C-alpha positions, 0 to 999 in steps of 0.5 A: 173421281180422277182428281181424288185418285190423282190427289191420293197418288200425289200424297202417297208419292210424297209420303214414300219419298219422305220415308225413303229419305229418312230410311235411306239417307239418314241411315247412311249418315249414321253408318258413315258417322259410326265408321268415322268414329271406328277409324279413330285410333285409340291412344293409350299412355298406359304401360304394363310391367314397366322396367328401367335400368340405368348405370352412371359413370361411377358404376352404380346401377339403378333398376326400377320396376312397376306394375303400371306406368302412365306417360305424362302427356305434357312431358313424355320423359315423366312416367307415373308408376304404380306398385313400384320396386327399385334396387340401387346397386352401389359399386363396391357396396350393398344394395338399397331396396325400395318399394312404394305404392306410387312413383314419378320417374324421369327417364332423362336423369333417372330421378324418382319420387316414391310416395305412399307406403315407402319402404327402404331396406339397406343392410340391417336398416329399415326406413318407412315413410310416405315420401322419398325423393331419390336422385343419382345426379345429387347422390341423395335420398331425401325421405320425409313424412312420417319417417320411422328409421329402425335398425337392430338397436334403435327406432328413430322418428323424425320429419326428414332423413337426408342420406348421401348414397355415396358417402352414407352421410346422414342428416336427421331433423325435424321441420320445427325447432320446437320438436325433437327427433325421437330415438328409442332403444330396442334393448 
């Protein structure tokens, strides 16, 4: 009988040790892992209500706003924008207003790619497209993809419109020599 009680006591002790090990040590391990995970800082590269303003040596000012901006992890000078509006204030000239769904802005040289539902307004001129490459350094706007240029008198459809923002010299062309720029009078 003493052997059975001793055997029962030994088995009970082993079971209690096993349960204690899993309950106490494993629970602490889970808690410690959770604490480690909670201590890892959350890094976000999303910026709300983005605004950049720049001015060149000629006195031209460039203001760009967006509802959201996301910094490129590989190049911190590149910011991807959403719901973009921009104003180009040319010295001694009227403003050029630009809107688009998306943009890619370079904080070093202020070059901006506008894409999807691009609208450009200058005086009585309106240009819509799907892509605009704007550069203050080059003094140029290269507008492409479904370009429709309209003013009070005409509507023009082309593949590409290149505008020198300083001189207002404009080149309008198609990618293929077989296609022609389409111009219609509004009158």
